[in-house]
N, C-alpha and C positions, 0 to 999 in steps of 0.2 A: 328462648334467653336462655341460656346458663347460669344457673347461679350456684353458687359455692356454699356447703353449710359447714354450719358450726356448729363444736357441740357446746352446749352449756355446760357453766360452770360458775362456781361461787369464789369469788373475789372477797376475801377476809380481812379487813384491815388490822394490822398488828395492833396488836393488846396497847400497845403504846402510847398509839397516836389516840385509840378513842378515852384511855385512863387520863389523857392530856386534856382530851375536851372535858371530860367527867371533870378534871379539876378545876380546870379554868371557869364551868357552870359554877361549881361550887364557889369560887372566888365573887364571880358578880351576880353570884343572886338575891343579892340584899343591896347591890348596887343600883341608883335609882339613874335614869336616861338624864335628869336636869346635870346629876356629877359627874355623868363621863364628858357631859358637855362644859362645866365650868373648867373641867381638867383639862379642854381641848380647847385651845380657840380656835383651830386649824380644822376641827372635827370633818365637817362638812367638805373640804377639799380634801382629805381624805379618803373621805368614804362617800363619794360620788364620783360617776362616771357616765362623759357625754361619748356619743360614737354619732356622728351624721347626724337625722332629725329626733335623735332621741335622748332624753339623760335619765339616769337611775341616781336618783338619793337613795343612799340606805345609810346615814347617820342616823337616822332613830331608831336602827334595832340596836337592840342590848348586847354590842360585843365589841371589841378594842383589838388594836392591831396583832395581839397574842391570838384571842379568838378567830380573826379573818385567818390569820397564819396557820392556826390548826386544822380550820375548818378545808383550806386549800391542801394541808398538811393528807386530809382524808380522802379528798379527790382522786388526789395521784396515789394513795394506800389502796384506793379502789379501780385502779387504773383508767382513769375518765379520761384520759387523753388519747388510750388507744382504744378503747369502746366508740370515741368521737369519730375515728377513723374508719371504725367497721360499722359506724352507724351510714356513712358515705362513702358507702359501697356496695355491693351486690351481692353481700353475703348473708346468708336467711338469719338478720338477727333476730327477728320473730321466731325462735325457734319451734314454739309449737302448732303454730299453722303452716311451719318450711316455706318462711316467705321473709324475703327482703322488705324492707320497709324506707323505702325511695320516694317521697312526697317529697323532698329537696329538690329532686331530679325535675318536679313539673316546674322549676321556676329557673331550671338554667338556662341561658340565652341560649339563642340559634346557633349563634358562632360558637359554643362550647364544644371542645376540643373530647371532654370527658361524656364517658357512655354513649356514643354518636349513636348506638341501636335506641336504647330507651330513648333516647333525645329526638332522634328521627320521629319515633311513635309519636311522643308528645305533640312535638313540633304539627306534625299531622292533623292529629286530631282539635289541636289549638287552630288551628287553620282553617278546619271545617266550620269549627263553633265560629270563628269569626266572620267568617263568609253568611252564616246565617244570622249573626246581630245585625250585619249591614245590610242584607235583605229587607228584615225586618224594620232595622231604622227607616229606609231609604222608602217605605209601606210598598216593597214587590212583594211582601209575600202575604197572602191573600187564603181566609177560608174556603170551607166548599162550596160558599154561594158567589166567592169571587170577591168580597168585600174585604179590606183589608183588618189585617188582626190590631186589635186596638189595647188587648188587654192577654197579660201572661201570665200562669196559674202553674207554680212551683210545686208537686206534689210530689213529697219524702220526708225521710222522719229522721231522728239523731243528722250525723255529719253533713246528709244530703237536705235540710232543711237550716240547724243552728248555725252552721257554718255562713250559705250563700242569705240568708233572714237577718244575721249579724252583720255582713258588709255592707249589703245593699240601704239598710238603713241608718248606718255609719258613714255611708259617702252619701247622702241625701243632696249635700249641698253642688255636686260632683255630677248631676245626673244630664245627660246628654237629652238635646231637642233633636227630636226626629220630627218627619216629614209630619207622622200623625201621633196624637200626642198616644203616649205606651204606660199603662200601670204594671206595675207585676206584683202578683198577690203569692200569699202559701199558705200550704195546708199541710198538715200533720196526723193531727190527733183521729186516731180510729173510731171513733165514738161519729163521726160526721159533723161534729155540730159546727166547727171551722167552716166546712163543705156548705151544709146546706144555709149559713145565712151570706154566702159569698156568693152562689150560684144564682141567689136571686136578684142579685146586683148586675150581673152578668149576660151578654147576648151571647149565644152559641154560635152565631155567624162570625163574631170576632173575638171570641178567645181561643188562644193558643194554651195548650197543656205539657208542661217537662215533667215527664216519671222519670224521677231520679232514685236509682236505686241500684246499688253495685251490685247485689247477687240477684235480683231483679225474681225476688222470692219473699219477701216482706213482705206480710198480708198487710198491716197500717197503710202499706204505700199503695198496694192491688187496690185492696177494697176501695179506696179512692176513686182511685185510676176507673173502676169498672162501673161505680156509682157517676161520672162526666162522662162515661162512656154512652152509658144507658142516656143521660141528660142532652147530649147531643142527637144520638138516635130519635129520641122523640120529636125532638122539634125540628130537624133536619133530615128525615129520615135514613134509611138501613141504609146509608151509601158510602161504597169505597172510598170515595174521594172525604169522608168524614176523620180515618183512621190516616188517610195519606197527609193530612192536610191540619189535622187540629191536633199532633201528637206529635213530640220529640222525648227518644228514649235516651237515658243518660243509663249503660253499666257497661259493667264486664261480660255480660251473657248475651252475643248478639242472637244467640238463635233461640234465646226466650223471649227477648225483645220482636222478634219475627212471628214467632208463636203467638204472641199476643196482638199482632195485628199494626204493629210499627214498621212503616216503611225502612227500607234500609238505608236510603239517601238521609232518613233523618235519626238515625242512629250516632249517636258518638260513645268511644268507647274510654270504659276504663281500663285498669290491670290490675291484678291481686294485691302487687307491691305496694299500693295508696289504699293508706286503711282510708276507713270512712270519715272520723274525724281530721285528718287531714288532708281531707282530699277538696276544701273548694278552691283550690290554685290549677284542677282540673276542669274539665270541662262541665262536674258539676257545679262550677262556679257562670253557667250559662245565664242565670239570671243578675250575675254584678254584674255579667259585662252587658247585659241588657241595659241597666241601668245607668253604667256609667262609661259605656263605649267600648272599645276592642284598647284605644289609647291608654286609659284607664284602668283596664283590666292589664296591659300590660306594665304599667308601672307601678300597682298591687303587686306582680310579681317580682320585679326591679326591687322593690324593697326587701321581700325575705329574702331574695340571693344575697343584699348586701350582707343579710344577719346570718345567712350559711356563713359568710366567708367570713364574717368578724367572729363567729364561735366557732370555727376551727383554725383561726391564727391568732386571736388575741389573749396573752397571757391571762391566768386564770384570775389575779387579781384585776384585774380590768377588765374582765369579760361577762357583759350585763347579763347572758342566760346563764353562767356558770356561777354568777354572786347568785342571783335570784334565788338558783335551786341549793345553792350551800345554807344562805340565810333561812330559808324555808325549812331545812333538815334541823338548823341550828335550834329553829323555833318547836318545832316537831318533835325534835327527841330529843333535844336537852333541857329545853326551855317548859316542855311538856305544853305548848299550848297546839292547838290540836283540830281548830277553826280556823278560817282563813277570810276574810274582805275583800269584798272588790268592788270598789268604790267610784267610778266614772265621772269628773265633775264636766259632763259633758252630755246633754239628751242623747245627741245621736250615737253613744254608746251604749244605750238602754241595753241591747239584749247581748251587752258581751260578758258579763257575769254568766248569763246562761251560758253561752258558748264555751265560757271556760270551766262549766262545771263538770258540764261533757268532756271535755279534753284533758281535763286533770284527774277526776275521779275516775275516769272508765279508762284509764290508762294507769294509773299506778293506784287505784283503788282492790290494791292484791296482797295476798298473805300469804303466799307460796314463793320460795326465791327458784333462781335458776335453778339450783342442784337439786328442788324438789323436796325441798329441806324448810319447815315453817318458818317463817322472817320470826327473830325476837327482837325486832324491833316496830313502833308506829311507822308505819306508810303515808299514804295519802291523805291529808287531812281534811276537814269537811270544807268545800269553797263554796260560795255564797256571796250575792250583793246586790246592789241595785246603784241606780242613779243617784249620786250622792248627795245634791239637791230636796231629791225623797225620801233618803233614806235617812238624812239628819230628822225628819219627824216622825219617822218610824221606829226604828232600832237604835239608832246613836246614845238613848238614854240608857241602852243596855253595853257600850262600850264606854260609854265614860264613868258610870254607876254599879255598873252592875258587878257580880262575882265571877264572870269567867275571862280568861284571858283571852285576847283575841289579836290576832298578826293581822294588818290589811295594808292593801295595794290603793294608791290615791294616785288617780292619772286625770290629766288634762292636756289641752293643748295650750300653748301658748297665745300663738295667734286667732282670733274670732271675729268674723266680719269686716268687711269693706264697700266702702260706698259702689262698688260697682255694681252689688248684688240686689241693691233695691232703687228704686225709683225717683226717692227722696231723702238726702243725704243726711238728713236729720234723725232718720229712723236707722243709720249706718251706725251713727252718733249713739242712740240711744241703747243699738243693742252690743254696741261693743262694751257701754258702760255696764251691764247685766254680766258680761263678760264676764269684768274683772269682778264683780258683785259674785258669781260662782267661784273664780277664782280666790280672792279672800276667802270666802269661807272653807275653800280646800283648804289652804293651808293654818287657818285656823283651827282647823280640825285635826288635824295632825297634832298639831301644837298643841294644842289639849291634851289628846291623846296621851303626847309622849311625857308634857312637863306637867301637868296635873294643876294645883294651885299656882303653881308658880307663874304659870301661863295669865293668869288673873292682875288686873289692874292693884297697885300695894291698897287703894283707899276700898277696894271690895275687900280684902283681907281681914280687915280689921272687925272681931265679933262674930265672925261665917260661923252658920250655925253649921252642923255635922253635915244635915242633908244638903249644902249647898257646896260640898267641898268635893273635889275630884282628887284622884290618888296618881292616876297618869300611869305614865312606865308601860303602857301600852306600844309596839313594836310599830312603827310602819314605814314601807318602801314609797316615795315619790315620784312617778314617772309623768316626763313630760316631755311632748310630742312639739315642735317648731309650730306646727300645724296640724289639724287632721285631714291627711290626701292619701290618696290611694297609695303612693309610695311611705307614706311615715306607716299609714296601717299595716300595709306589709311588714314592715321591719316590726310593729307589734306583737303582732298574731305570732312571727315565728320566733320570735322572743320568747316567748312562753310557749311554744310545741319545744323549744329546746331547753328552756327551764324543766319541764314537762323528764326529758331524757335523762337531765345531767341526774335529778332523783332517783330516779328509778336504776343507775347505776350503782348512785350510795344505798338505796336498799337490795341493791340484787335483785330487780323482779323486770319480767316481763312487761313493757308500758305498750306493747303495739297488738296482743289480743284483748280479748273479753267475753271468756267464755260465762261469766257470771251474766251476761246479756241475754241470754238463748237460753235458761231452763227454765223460765218464766216463762216464756213465749209455748215450749215443747208442753207444759203445764196445762195451758190454756186451752190447748188442740185437745186433751182430753177431757175438758167440761164443755165447751162449746157442742157439742154433740147433746149433752144432757139439756142444757137450753133450748137448742135446737128441736127436742122431742124425737131425736133420730135416736137415743138410748133413754133408760129408764133405770139404769142399776144404779145407786149409789153408794155402795160397800165398800165402795174400793178408794171413799174418802174420810176424812177424817171427820169426826162429830159437828165440830163447826161447821164445816165446808157443806157436811149434807144438811144439817141448819139453813143454811143461807142459801142454799139453791131448790130449798122446799118454799120458801119465803120467796124469792124470785123468779119460780116458776108456778107458783099460786097466781102472784101478780098479773105476770106475764099472759095466764089464763083468763085472768079475769076480765 
């Protein structure tokens, strides 16, 4: 594949744009959200956008129309439109690794005339994955002893784990019914704790392992893979059928998969232009397809593609990813709110905040601009969160009455549960009421965060002691999905992907590399021989590390 190289450059917004935004920040600094709403009865209508299955309400942000216009001017000054065109091309937008970033090509329709070579490669690998999924669902995929596979374990870390884990959990309602019951599990930790607990529950004869590693060199993943290989061989003997029937590999490195022992017909390929944290749309999504089926996986891709089109064509003031990126930069760089909470009001989105932590902080946790100069502003905020109903009993105290300014994303589906899902209609009715309870809490919490005491009933405000009062004025977005399904989840994930890209353009950084991830691993390789007693010279290390090593070595020897 021929990829055109582009030169990194710094686009600097004219001083007038930044000065204008700074002036607007000073004007609104002392203005409370309750005042903004009181002054504008049509505020929700003007500061919300609906597209297909998704609604973004950003009316509870500390902005007015002048600020929104100024933020759009900033995006235009940073040449965002051109950068979006560059993203949706084969140019080396990831300039430090000399790669394109074409994760969007993974969800191009099969009939798309765009990028025929890449699309053909993608469709070939997806068809191979779909064939494996159908074979497993039909009960035709058998282990070394001839028994039907009943458990699939995905071994990966980072993007090879967080994306598939998040999506399979989020779409649990859409689990397909196969000939034989099929359970999908995930292992990521290098210490073996997840694997140890899991192997006690599984039968070697009926377990299939997916080794997902873009480089097929990640020590976390390969150490777990080697352990399960030994587990299989101990139970089933050293038989070539074990490698043939119990392992599928997903990687950019077929030669490394072959060297490890994975059969050629069980190898699914990736490409260097797919970043790990953007890879769930590829064959890294095999656990997703095994959970929701081929048609469900295609719907996931279709939802993401719809947002790709929206991101490229919608005017900035009606463009959901652009608006989310601009609002995040406003909070971070002008209001100095440098922590952001993700709060889904649906238990199926349990892992969504963890997924976004990698997507956002690994992408935009940078301090060097594209021109090699140090940034002169804050970049990615700290991203964290939890399922909202649980979070209410954990850290909402800090959100409502603490000393930190925090921005939030509230996420919820409009509809949930129906009588077809349950044997007794009464069960569905009761669960619908529980969903309404979750929705009422979602709206109530964002309301209290925004308006503080004004959200309280009038009789509550009489003689209210200080410790029972609420300042409010904490900004938040509310994102509603018409229903949480494969299509709408694809839209939601792609929306956040493009939000991250928008902010990378505003901050003039490369969101597609992750050099900060690698160095700690290299230093670990210096320490491992010491702990394994292969070396004994500690002089190269600082005194803290020396002291800790001596304690660890003493305990290991003891």
